[in-house]
C-alpha positions as CSV (number, residue, x, y, z in Angstrom):
1,M,83.4,105.1,106.9
2,I,84.8,103.7,110.1
3,L,83.4,100.2,111.3
4,S,81.4,100.4,114.5
5,D,81.8,97.8,117.3
6,K,78.8,95.8,116.1
7,R,80.1,95.9,112.6
8,I,83.5,94.8,113.7
9,L,82.0,91.8,115.4
10,E,80.0,90.9,112.2
11,E,83.2,91.0,110.1
12,I,85.0,88.9,112.7
13,E,82.1,86.4,112.4
14,K,82.4,86.4,108.6
15,G,86.3,85.9,108.7
16,N,87.0,89.3,107.1
17,I,88.6,90.5,110.2
18,V,90.8,88.2,112.5
19,I,92.2,89.2,115.9
20,D,94.0,86.6,117.9
21,P,93.8,86.6,120.7
22,F,90.4,88.4,120.9
23,D,89.0,89.7,123.9
24,I,85.5,91.4,123.8
25,N,86.5,93.7,126.5
26,C,89.1,95.3,124.3
27,L,86.4,96.2,121.7
28,G,85.7,100.0,121.8
29,T,82.8,101.8,120.2
30,N,84.6,101.9,116.8
31,S,88.1,100.3,117.6
32,Y,89.9,97.4,119.1
33,D,92.6,97.8,121.7
34,V,95.9,96.0,120.9
35,H,98.6,95.2,123.5
36,L,102.4,95.2,123.5
37,G,103.8,91.8,122.9
38,E,106.8,90.5,124.8
39,W,109.6,90.9,122.0
40,M,111.4,94.2,121.2
41,A,114.3,95.0,119.1
42,V,116.7,97.8,118.5
43,Y,119.1,98.2,115.7
44,K,122.7,97.0,116.4
45,N,124.3,100.0,114.5
46,E,123.9,103.6,115.5
47,I,124.0,104.7,111.9
48,L,121.4,103.1,109.7
49,D,121.7,102.5,105.9
50,A,118.5,102.5,103.7
51,K,120.3,100.4,101.1
52,I,121.3,97.5,103.4
53,E,119.6,95.2,105.7
54,N,120.4,96.6,109.1
55,E,120.8,94.1,111.8
56,L,118.5,93.9,114.9
57,E,119.2,92.8,118.5
58,Y,116.0,91.1,120.0
59,F,115.1,91.0,123.6
60,K,112.1,90.0,125.8
61,I,110.5,92.5,128.1
62,P,111.1,91.1,131.6
63,P,108.1,90.9,134.0
64,E,109.3,94.0,135.8
65,G,109.1,95.9,132.5
66,I,111.8,97.9,130.7
67,I,112.8,101.5,130.7
68,L,112.9,103.2,127.3
69,Y,114.9,106.3,126.7
70,P,114.6,109.3,124.3
71,N,116.7,109.5,121.1
72,K,116.5,105.7,120.6
73,L,114.2,103.8,118.2
74,Y,112.7,100.7,119.6
75,L,110.8,98.2,117.5
76,G,108.0,96.5,119.4
77,V,105.2,94.2,118.2
78,T,101.5,93.7,119.0
79,L,100.6,90.6,121.1
80,E,97.7,90.3,118.7
81,Y,97.9,88.6,115.2
82,T,95.5,90.2,112.9
83,E,94.1,89.7,109.5
84,T,92.0,92.3,107.6
85,H,90.3,91.4,104.3
86,G,88.3,93.9,102.5
87,F,89.0,96.8,104.8
88,V,91.8,99.2,105.6
89,P,93.2,98.8,109.1
90,F,94.7,101.8,110.8
91,L,96.8,101.5,114.1
92,E,96.8,104.6,116.4
93,G,98.2,105.0,119.8
94,K,96.0,105.1,122.7
95,S,95.6,108.5,124.4
96,S,96.8,107.0,127.7
97,V,100.0,106.0,126.0
98,G,100.5,109.3,124.2
99,R,100.1,111.0,127.6
100,L,103.1,109.1,128.8
101,G,105.1,110.5,125.9
102,I,105.1,107.2,123.9
103,D,104.8,107.3,120.1
104,I,104.0,103.9,118.6
105,H,104.6,104.7,114.9
106,S,106.6,107.0,113.0
107,T,104.9,106.8,109.6
108,A,103.4,103.3,109.4
109,G,99.9,103.6,110.9
110,K,97.9,102.5,107.9
111,G,97.8,98.8,106.9
112,D,96.6,97.4,103.6
113,A,93.6,95.3,102.9
114,G,95.0,91.7,103.1
115,Y,97.6,92.5,105.7
116,C,98.0,89.4,107.9
117,N,100.5,89.6,110.7
118,H,101.3,91.0,114.0
119,W,101.9,94.8,113.8
120,T,105.5,96.1,114.2
121,L,105.7,99.2,116.3
122,E,108.2,102.1,115.9
123,I,108.4,103.2,119.4
124,S,110.0,106.4,120.6
125,V,109.6,108.3,123.8
126,K,109.8,111.9,124.9
127,Q,111.3,111.1,128.4
128,P,112.3,107.9,130.1
129,V,109.4,105.6,130.7
130,R,108.9,102.0,131.9
131,I,106.7,99.9,129.7
132,Y,105.5,96.2,130.2
133,A,104.6,93.2,127.9
134,G,100.8,93.0,127.7
135,M,100.0,96.6,128.4
136,P,97.5,98.3,126.0
137,I,99.6,100.0,123.4
138,G,97.3,101.0,120.5
139,Q,93.8,100.7,118.8
140,L,92.8,99.3,115.4
141,I,90.3,101.2,113.4
142,Y,88.9,99.7,110.3
143,F,87.8,101.8,107.2
144,E,85.6,100.6,104.5
145,I,87.0,100.6,100.9
146,S,85.2,102.1,97.9
147,G,85.8,99.8,94.8
148,E,87.1,96.4,94.1
149,I,90.7,95.3,95.3
150,L,92.7,93.9,92.5
151,T,95.4,92.4,94.6
152,P,95.3,92.1,98.4
153,Y,98.5,92.8,100.3
154,N,98.9,89.1,101.2
155,K,98.8,88.1,97.5
156,K,101.2,90.8,96.2
157,K,104.6,89.3,95.0
158,T,106.3,92.6,96.0
159,A,104.9,92.7,99.6
160,K,107.9,92.9,101.9
161,Y,106.1,92.2,105.3
162,N,104.1,88.9,104.6
163,Q,106.3,86.6,106.6
164,R,104.3,85.8,109.8
165,S,106.3,86.8,113.0
166,N,105.7,87.4,116.6
167,K,108.7,89.5,116.8
168,P,109.4,93.0,115.4
169,I,110.3,93.3,111.7
170,G,113.1,95.7,110.7
171,S,112.9,97.9,107.8
172,M,113.0,96.2,104.4
173,M,113.6,99.3,102.5
174,W,116.8,97.8,101.2
175,K,114.7,95.5,99.0
176,N,113.8,98.5,96.9
177,F,117.3,98.9,95.8
178,L,117.6,95.3,94.4
């Protein structure tokens, strides 16, 4: 089941869901709107290698925005830091963003119970489009879990994305080859 707006507020009150900063106006009927943070990154190399740590070049989105182009992967980040305990968070793009030809994730839309961080966005565009820091970019949806969680994500020794960062985090696939 997907949590309703009322239930999301109840879980925030209990500390099971954390959204910082939180704005009641961003709470939808059964989701919470998240915004694009000021930091983005692109990979320095044109050809990526899954077995190595690929270097990133970070940049801030200027006040006048930045134009994104097709055939390039951009890593963005949510303005909001989130924690989800006892629920499964899903990040989906907003329809208004999709109608501009912007995809905010390739495959990583599902979080894990215990995920505590800003969300890295895997942004690609269908045609050139200007984006801005602070613009609504996606929505978080929370699902109930059936059964007991043995080890939440933030307690797993093998979790790769536990280091808190307000900048996008590149792929850590290379750690699977160690």
